[in-house]
C-alpha positions in Angstrom: 28.6 54.8 -63.7 30.0 57.9 -61.8 27.7 58.8 -58.9 30.1 61.3 -57.3 28.8 64.1 -59.5 28.6 67.2 -57.2 31.7 69.3 -58.1 32.3 67.2 -61.2 34.1 68.3 -64.3 32.6 68.6 -67.8 33.3 64.9 -68.4 30.9 63.8 -65.6 28.7 60.8 -66.6 25.0 60.8 -65.8 23.9 57.8 -63.7 22.0 55.0 -65.4 18.2 55.1 -65.0 15.5 52.7 -66.3 11.9 53.2 -67.2 9.1 51.9 -65.1 5.7 50.9 -66.6 4.8 53.9 -68.8 1.6 55.9 -67.8 2.0 59.0 -69.9 2.3 59.5 -73.6 3.8 62.8 -74.6 2.9 63.8 -78.1 4.8 66.5 -80.0 2.4 67.6 -82.7 5.0 69.6 -84.6 7.4 72.5 -84.4 5.1 75.1 -85.9 4.5 77.9 -83.4 3.3 81.5 -83.5 6.1 82.5 -81.2 9.9 82.2 -81.3 11.2 82.2 -77.8 14.9 82.6 -76.9 14.8 79.6 -74.4 12.9 77.2 -76.7 14.6 73.7 -76.6 12.6 72.8 -79.7 13.6 75.7 -81.8 10.0 76.2 -82.7 8.7 79.1 -84.7 6.3 80.4 -87.4 8.5 79.2 -90.3 8.8 75.6 -89.1 7.1 73.1 -91.4 7.4 69.9 -89.4 3.9 69.0 -88.3 2.2 65.7 -87.3 0.0 64.4 -90.2 -3.6 63.3 -89.9 -2.4 59.7 -90.6 0.1 59.8 -87.7 -2.6 61.2 -85.4 -4.8 58.2 -86.3 -1.9 55.9 -85.5 -1.6 57.6 -82.1 -5.4 57.1 -81.5 -5.2 53.4 -82.6 -2.4 52.9 -80.0 -4.4 54.7 -77.3 -7.4 52.5 -77.9 -5.5 49.3 -77.1 -3.0 50.6 -74.6 -3.2 51.2 -70.8 -2.1 54.8 -71.2 -4.6 57.0 -69.4 -2.9 60.4 -69.8 -1.6 62.2 -72.8 0.3 65.5 -73.0 0.2 67.5 -76.2 3.1 69.7 -76.9 4.9 71.4 -79.8 5.6 74.1 -81.0 2.0 75.2 -80.4 0.0 71.9 -80.5 -3.2 73.9 -81.1 -1.9 74.9 -84.6 -2.0 71.4 -85.8 -5.2 70.9 -87.9 -5.8 67.5 -86.2 -5.5 69.0 -82.6 -9.3 69.0 -82.0 -9.8 65.6 -83.4 -7.1 64.1 -81.2 -8.5 65.8 -78.1 -12.1 64.9 -78.8 -11.3 61.3 -79.5 -9.1 61.0 -76.4 -11.8 62.5 -74.2 -14.2 59.9 -75.7 -11.8 57.2 -74.7 -11.7 58.7 -71.1 -8.1 59.6 -71.4 -6.9 62.6 -69.5 -5.5 65.3 -71.8 -3.0 68.0 -70.9 -2.2 70.8 -73.3 0.9 72.8 -73.2 -0.4 76.2 -74.3 1.7 79.3 -75.0 -1.5 81.5 -74.3 -1.0 83.8 -77.3 -2.2 81.1 -79.6 -5.7 81.8 -78.1 -5.6 85.2 -79.8 -5.4 83.7 -83.3 -8.7 84.3 -85.2 -9.3 80.5 -85.8 -8.9 79.9 -82.1 -11.3 82.3 -80.5 -13.6 79.5 -79.4 -10.7 77.3 -78.2 -11.2 78.1 -74.4 -14.8 76.8 -74.7 -13.6 73.7 -76.6 -11.0 73.0 -74.0 -13.4 73.4 -71.1 -16.0 71.1 -72.8 -13.4 68.4 -73.1 -12.0 69.0 -69.6 -8.4 69.5 -70.9 -5.9 70.3 -68.3 -3.9 73.4 -69.4 -0.2 74.1 -68.6 0.3 77.6 -69.7 3.7 79.4 -70.3 4.1 82.6 -68.3 7.8 83.0 -67.4 7.2 86.0 -65.2 4.4 88.2 -63.9 6.2 91.3 -65.2 5.8 92.6 -68.7 9.4 93.5 -69.4 10.7 90.0 -68.5 8.1 88.1 -70.5 8.6 90.3 -73.6 12.4 90.0 -73.4 12.2 86.2 -73.5 9.1 85.6 -75.7 8.8 88.7 -77.9 7.2 92.2 -77.8 3.5 92.2 -76.9 3.5 88.6 -75.7 2.8 89.5 -72.1 -0.3 91.5 -72.9 -1.6 88.7 -75.1 -0.8 86.1 -72.4 -2.8 88.1 -69.8 -5.7 88.3 -72.2 -5.5 84.6 -72.8 -5.5 83.9 -69.0 -8.6 86.1 -68.6 -10.4 84.2 -71.3 -9.6 80.9 -69.6 -10.8 82.2 -66.3 -14.0 83.3 -67.9 -14.9 79.7 -68.9 -14.0 78.4 -65.4 -10.3 77.5 -65.6 -8.4 78.0 -62.4 -11.6 78.7 -60.4 -12.2 76.7 -57.2 -14.6 73.9 -57.7 -14.7 74.0 -61.5 -12.5 71.0 -62.0 -10.8 72.9 -64.9 -7.1 72.9 -64.1 -4.9 75.8 -65.1 -1.3 75.5 -64.2 1.3 78.2 -65.1 5.0 77.6 -66.0 7.9 79.6 -65.0 11.4 79.3 -66.4 14.4 81.6 -65.7 15.3 84.4 -68.0 19.0 83.5 -68.0 21.5 80.7 -67.1 20.4 80.1 -63.5 18.3 77.6 -61.7 14.7 78.4 -60.8 13.9 79.7 -57.3 11.9 77.5 -54.9 8.6 76.6 -56.5 6.2 77.1 -53.6 7.7 80.5 -52.7 7.5 81.8 -56.3 3.9 80.5 -56.6 2.9 82.8 -53.7 4.3 85.8 -55.5 2.6 84.9 -58.8 -0.7 84.3 -57.1 -0.7 87.7 -55.4 0.7 89.7 -58.3 -1.7 88.2 -60.9 -4.7 88.5 -58.7 -4.0 92.0 -57.5 -3.0 93.4 -60.9 -5.2 91.5 -63.3 -7.7 89.5 -61.3 -6.3 86.2 -62.6 -6.6 82.9 -60.8 -4.8 79.6 -61.4 -4.2 76.3 -59.7 -0.4 75.8 -59.4 2.9 77.3 -60.6 5.4 74.8 -62.1 9.1 75.8 -62.3 11.3 74.4 -65.1 15.0 74.5 -65.6 16.1 75.7 -69.1 17.7 72.9 -71.0 21.1 73.6 -72.7 20.0 72.4 -76.1 18.9 74.0 -79.4 18.2 77.7 -79.3 19.0 78.2 -75.7 22.3 76.4 -76.1 23.3 78.6 -79.0 22.5 81.7 -77.0 24.6 80.5 -74.1 27.5 79.7 -76.4 27.3 83.1 -78.1 27.4 84.8 -74.7 30.2 82.6 -73.3 27.9 81.1 -70.7 27.6 77.5 -71.9 30.5 76.0 -70.0 29.5 77.7 -66.7 25.9 76.7 -67.1 26.7 73.1 -67.7 29.0 73.2 -64.6 26.2 74.7 -62.6 23.8 71.9 -63.6 26.4 69.2 -62.8 27.4 70.8 -59.5 23.8 71.1 -58.4 23.0 67.4 -59.0 20.7 65.8 -56.3 20.6 62.0 -56.4 17.2 61.8 -54.9 15.7 63.4 -58.0 16.6 60.4 -60.1 13.5 58.5 -58.7 11.1 61.2 -60.0 12.4 62.3 -63.3 9.7 62.3 -66.0 11.3 59.9 -68.4 10.9 57.0 -66.0 7.2 56.8 -66.6 6.7 58.5 -70.0 7.1 57.8 -73.7 7.7 60.7 -76.0 6.4 60.6 -79.6 7.7 62.9 -82.3 5.7 64.5 -85.2 6.5 61.5 -87.4 5.5 58.9 -84.9 8.9 57.8 -83.7 9.6 57.2 -80.0 12.0 58.8 -77.6 12.7 58.7 -73.8 11.8 62.3 -73.5 11.1 65.5 -75.5 14.6 66.7 -74.9 16.2 63.6 -76.4 13.8 64.0 -79.3 15.2 67.4 -80.1 18.7 65.9 -80.0 17.9 63.0 -82.2 18.6 60.4 -79.5 16.2 57.5 -80.1 14.6 55.5 -77.3 17.0 53.3 -75.5 14.8 50.3 -76.0 15.6 50.5 -79.7 19.2 49.6 -79.2 20.2 52.8 -81.1 17.7 52.6 -83.9 14.5 54.6 -84.2 11.4 52.8 -82.9 8.0 53.7 -84.4 4.8 53.9 -82.4 3.4 51.0 -84.4 6.1 48.8 -82.9 4.9 49.3 -79.3 3.7 46.0 -78.0 6.3 44.1 -80.1 9.3 45.3 -78.1 10.0 45.5 -74.4 10.3 49.0 -73.0 9.6 48.3 -69.3 12.9 48.4 -67.3 14.9 49.3 -70.3 17.8 51.8 -70.0 17.0 55.5 -70.8 19.3 57.4 -73.1 21.1 60.1 -71.1 23.6 62.9 -71.9 24.8 66.1 -70.3 21.5 67.9 -70.6 19.9 65.3 -68.2 21.6 67.2 -65.3 19.0 69.9 -65.9 16.3 67.6 -64.7 18.1 66.6 -61.5 19.7 70.0 -60.5 18.6 71.6 -57.3 14.9 71.1 -56.6 14.6 69.1 -59.8 12.7 69.9 -63.0 10.2 67.9 -65.0 7.2 68.7 -67.2 5.3 68.7 -63.9 7.5 71.2 -62.2 9.9 70.8 -59.3 10.5 67.2 -58.4 10.7 67.8 -54.6 7.4 69.6 -54.4 5.3 67.6 -51.9 2.1 68.7 -53.6 3.3 67.2 -56.9 0.8 64.9 -58.6 1.7 62.6 -61.5 1.3 65.3 -64.1 3.3 65.7 -67.3 
């Protein structure tokens, strides 16, 4: 494999990486979402019909009951829009499995979700909430008109039930991703700005800010291509490669499950239709775990993987070189 990647051309090969013992199960509950963001690597939106069935949710729970996985991350789309969301959360909490929910915040404004903050607090769900900027104009540009106001309202409701408050044990982390084809700024510095702006303007408190690099796939890739920015952005990711980030990329300790129960090395590979490397090129179903070896198997990689290793690094838990980083995903 080619390890001399900084300054590489478009044909650069991503280094081989292998999975350690998985500790996190990332569950994509479907592509249905009440938003339609320009950067979305899933291509989620209100018209998507792909959604995890109750039967597949039961298969997930059956696996969790017999596995050593102690943390799950629920994603989408908007995972809260899946009818089985609360059943999965409640059952996982009963099994003493830590649950993280990737929440777009505006979903809390839906009539059927008015009691969702209380439900989340009761089940001690860790929330990772999308807020790509503390300024209205930037958020609405990326996520749609009115999204910023609804996001602030959602954060206030989460604060009201204890999320983000010192000593509550209810974790509320925010997510920043750039508006355009650039790398995120230093995570700790940006967190200080977020903390001051949100507290001063809206009285909002949170635990941490996580910075993510936009992945050049699906909707964001199409936008880059349309604007003539795709090739420069791919070059930026390759030229910013940092070898030290390879040890901490999220796919090394995680399994990603799609809405049909099939396995991938990460959520990004899932969106590109690249099955888990352990399957030898064929799709592997969740029901097969325990029958095949996935520890120390190669992880499927492609050009988008440079997004996770560029600069300060990027994972579902934020910058990879953040010394405060816990094993969150």
